[in-house]
C-alpha positions as CSV (number, residue, x, y, z in Angstrom):
1,M,0.0,0.0,0.0
2,N,1.5,3.4,-1.1
3,I,0.7,6.6,0.6
4,H,1.3,9.8,-1.2
5,I,1.9,13.1,0.7
6,L,0.5,15.9,-1.1
7,N,0.6,19.8,-0.4
8,G,-3.1,21.0,-0.8
9,L,-2.5,24.6,-0.2
10,T,0.7,27.0,0.1
11,I,0.7,29.8,2.7
12,N,3.3,32.3,3.1
13,T,2.8,34.1,6.5
14,R,3.9,37.7,6.9
15,W,3.6,38.0,10.7
16,P,5.0,37.2,13.4
17,L,7.4,34.9,11.5
18,R,7.8,34.5,7.8
19,W,6.9,30.9,7.1
20,Q,6.5,29.1,4.0
21,T,4.1,26.1,4.5
22,G,2.1,23.6,2.7
23,Q,-1.0,21.9,3.8
24,V,-0.7,18.2,4.3
25,C,-3.0,15.8,2.5
26,L,-2.5,12.0,2.3
27,L,-3.6,10.0,-0.6
28,V,-3.7,6.3,0.4
29,E,-3.8,3.6,-2.1
30,T,-6.0,0.5,-1.2
31,R,-7.4,-2.3,-3.0
32,R,-10.8,-0.8,-3.0
33,G,-9.7,2.6,-4.3
34,L,-8.2,5.7,-2.9
35,V,-8.6,7.2,0.5
36,L,-8.0,10.8,0.7
37,V,-7.1,12.3,4.2
38,D,-8.0,16.2,4.0
39,T,-8.4,18.0,0.8
40,G,-6.7,21.3,0.7
41,L,-8.7,23.9,-1.5
42,G,-10.8,22.9,-4.2
43,L,-11.5,24.2,-7.8
44,E,-14.5,26.2,-6.6
45,D,-12.4,28.0,-4.0
46,Y,-10.3,29.3,-6.9
47,L,-13.2,30.1,-9.2
48,H,-15.5,31.7,-6.5
49,P,-13.5,32.3,-3.4
50,V,-15.6,33.0,-0.1
51,P,-14.7,35.9,2.2
52,V,-12.4,33.7,4.4
53,T,-10.4,32.5,1.3
54,R,-10.0,36.0,0.1
55,L,-8.9,37.1,3.5
56,F,-6.3,34.4,3.6
57,R,-5.1,35.2,0.2
58,V,-4.2,38.7,1.0
59,C,-3.0,38.1,4.6
60,M,-1.0,34.9,3.9
61,R,0.1,35.5,0.3
62,M,-1.5,32.2,-1.1
63,P,-0.4,31.3,-4.6
64,F,-3.8,31.2,-6.3
65,D,-3.2,28.3,-8.7
66,P,-5.9,25.8,-9.2
67,E,-3.2,23.3,-10.5
68,Q,-2.4,23.0,-6.8
69,T,-5.7,21.2,-6.0
70,V,-5.5,17.6,-4.8
71,L,-7.8,16.8,-7.8
72,R,-5.2,18.1,-10.3
73,Q,-2.3,16.4,-8.4
74,I,-4.2,13.0,-8.4
75,E,-4.6,13.4,-12.1
76,R,-0.9,14.1,-12.6
77,L,-0.1,10.9,-10.5
78,G,-1.9,8.8,-13.1
79,F,-5.2,8.2,-11.3
80,I,-8.7,9.4,-12.3
81,P,-10.7,11.4,-9.7
82,Q,-13.3,8.6,-9.5
83,D,-10.8,6.5,-7.9
84,V,-11.2,8.4,-4.7
85,R,-13.7,6.5,-2.8
86,H,-13.4,7.9,0.5
87,I,-12.4,11.2,2.3
88,V,-11.4,11.3,5.9
89,L,-11.2,14.7,7.4
90,T,-9.4,15.9,10.6
91,H,-11.9,18.8,10.7
92,L,-14.1,20.9,8.3
93,H,-12.0,24.2,8.2
94,F,-12.1,25.5,4.6
95,D,-8.3,24.8,4.0
96,H,-8.8,21.0,5.0
97,S,-12.2,20.4,3.3
98,G,-12.5,22.9,0.3
99,G,-11.9,20.1,-2.1
100,L,-14.9,18.0,-1.1
101,P,-17.1,19.2,-4.0
102,D,-14.3,18.0,-6.5
103,F,-15.1,14.3,-5.4
104,P,-18.9,14.4,-5.0
105,W,-19.2,10.6,-5.2
106,A,-16.9,10.0,-2.3
107,R,-18.0,8.9,1.1
108,V,-16.9,11.5,3.7
109,H,-15.9,10.4,7.3
110,V,-15.7,13.0,10.0
111,H,-16.5,13.5,13.6
112,A,-20.1,14.3,14.3
113,Q,-19.4,17.3,16.2
114,E,-17.7,18.9,13.2
115,Y,-20.7,18.5,11.1
116,K,-23.0,20.0,13.9
117,D,-20.8,23.0,14.3
118,L,-20.5,23.7,10.6
119,Q,-24.3,23.3,10.1
120,L,-25.0,25.7,13.0
121,G,-23.1,28.3,11.3
122,R,-22.7,30.4,14.6
123,F,-19.5,32.5,15.4
124,R,-19.2,31.4,19.1
125,R,-15.3,31.2,19.0
126,W,-12.5,32.4,16.8
127,A,-12.1,29.0,15.1
128,D,-15.7,28.9,13.8
129,G,-14.6,31.6,11.3
130,G,-12.7,28.8,9.4
131,Y,-16.0,26.9,8.5
132,N,-17.5,27.3,4.9
133,R,-20.8,25.6,4.6
134,R,-20.4,25.5,0.9
135,V,-18.3,22.3,1.2
136,L,-21.1,20.2,1.8
137,A,-23.6,22.0,-0.5
138,H,-23.4,18.9,-2.9
139,Q,-24.9,16.7,0.0
140,P,-22.3,14.1,0.1
141,D,-22.6,10.6,1.7
142,L,-21.5,11.3,5.3
143,A,-20.2,8.9,7.8
144,L,-20.4,10.7,11.2
145,Y,-18.5,9.2,14.3
146,E,-18.9,10.1,17.9
147,S,-18.5,7.0,20.0
148,V,-15.0,5.9,21.0
149,D,-14.6,2.1,20.4
150,S,-10.9,1.4,20.5
151,N,-7.5,2.4,21.7
152,W,-4.5,3.4,19.5
153,Y,-1.5,3.3,21.5
154,E,-2.3,5.6,24.6
155,F,-5.1,7.6,22.7
156,E,-8.8,6.8,22.7
157,A,-9.8,6.1,19.1
158,I,-12.5,5.3,16.7
159,R,-11.9,2.4,14.3
160,L,-12.7,3.3,10.6
161,P,-14.6,0.8,8.6
162,F,-11.8,-0.1,6.0
163,R,-10.1,-3.4,5.7
164,H,-6.8,-1.4,6.2
165,E,-6.1,-0.4,9.9
166,M,-7.1,3.3,10.2
167,Y,-8.4,5.2,13.2
168,L,-9.8,8.7,13.9
169,V,-8.1,9.9,17.1
170,P,-10.2,12.7,19.0
171,L,-8.0,15.7,19.5
172,F,-10.4,18.3,20.4
173,G,-9.4,21.8,20.9
174,H,-8.5,23.5,17.6
175,T,-12.2,22.7,16.8
176,R,-14.7,20.9,19.0
177,G,-14.7,17.9,16.7
178,H,-11.1,17.9,15.6
179,C,-9.5,14.5,15.1
180,G,-6.1,13.0,14.1
181,V,-6.0,10.1,11.6
182,A,-3.7,7.1,12.2
183,I,-2.9,4.7,9.4
184,K,-1.1,1.6,9.6
185,H,1.8,1.5,7.0
186,G,4.1,-1.7,7.0
187,S,5.6,-2.0,10.4
188,G,4.9,1.6,11.3
189,W,2.1,4.2,11.2
190,Y,1.4,7.6,9.7
191,F,-0.2,10.0,12.2
192,H,-1.9,13.1,10.7
193,V,-2.7,15.2,13.6
194,G,-4.2,18.0,11.6
195,D,-4.1,21.3,13.4
196,A,-3.8,19.7,16.9
197,A,0.0,20.4,16.7
198,S,2.3,22.9,15.2
199,F,5.3,21.9,13.0
200,T,7.4,24.5,15.0
201,E,8.2,25.5,18.6
202,E,9.1,29.0,17.5
203,V,5.9,30.3,19.3
204,P,5.2,30.8,22.9
205,P,3.3,28.0,24.6
206,W,0.4,30.2,25.4
207,L,-0.1,31.1,21.7
208,L,0.2,27.4,20.6
209,R,-2.7,26.4,23.0
210,F,-4.7,29.3,21.8
211,V,-4.3,28.4,18.1
212,V,-4.0,24.6,18.1
213,G,-5.4,23.5,21.4
214,P,-4.1,21.5,24.3
215,H,-2.4,18.7,22.6
216,H,0.9,19.9,21.1
217,A,3.2,19.1,23.9
218,R,1.6,15.6,24.5
219,L,1.9,14.8,20.5
220,R,5.5,15.9,20.5
221,A,6.3,13.6,23.4
222,F,4.4,10.7,21.8
223,E,6.5,11.3,18.6
224,A,9.7,11.2,20.4
225,A,8.8,8.1,22.4
226,H,7.6,6.2,19.1
227,P,9.9,6.3,16.1
228,E,7.9,3.9,14.3
229,V,5.0,6.6,14.1
230,R,5.6,9.4,11.5
231,L,3.7,12.3,12.8
232,L,2.5,14.9,10.3
233,T,0.9,18.2,11.3
234,G,-1.8,19.9,9.2
235,H,0.8,22.4,7.7
236,M,4.5,21.7,7.2
237,P,7.3,23.7,5.8
238,L,7.7,23.8,2.0
239,G,11.0,22.2,2.3
240,F,9.3,19.1,3.7
241,F,7.3,18.7,0.6
242,D,10.4,19.3,-1.6
243,A,12.2,16.6,0.3
244,I,9.3,14.1,-0.3
245,G,9.2,14.9,-3.9
246,A,12.9,14.2,-4.3
247,Q,12.2,10.8,-2.7
248,L,9.8,9.8,-5.5
């Protein structure tokens, strides 16, 4: 089974630090089609950007190139879009789910609280500004999860209904239904923690907690204790994606 690491969105921050990052999407090859973890922006985001996308485009100097969509990247890898049978989401913020309408036939797996918060459309905390209800306007086939039924290492987890071993790992904080996604790969694991941790320690702990929630330190300690687990945050430096490309 191959796992492709794709950059679904490039962001160049201006302040407080000048970071160049990409948004991590995983494309998992299985015998029953492709499973996509997070989507980055979709074609509709480039054709008809909503206010939050326009704001990020200005503030974060986003290259506005639809060729960066996961849809186009999948085609360049030699697959057809219809090969994507399932999409698993860490959360429903626009930069992690904007590509859902590009795969309207795919079943979408997400925590039930994420769906509830997006549907409510209320701005009760700063993170709610990241939701864009348009991503579900095509009424996809949703698989909603809430009840923990497993343990993955030291974490409570929800087993996903695939033959290959995959889990949703609740990591609430950045949003109220935010989850990591653990995927068995050979003798190890990929652990996509979304926005529950930062790729850098260059920001104060209080700011990390405010932005990504309470799990950053625990996840980094877990990563250090388990070298067989490849931990990926939702946003990684562009150099990370360059290195991945050089290995392919």
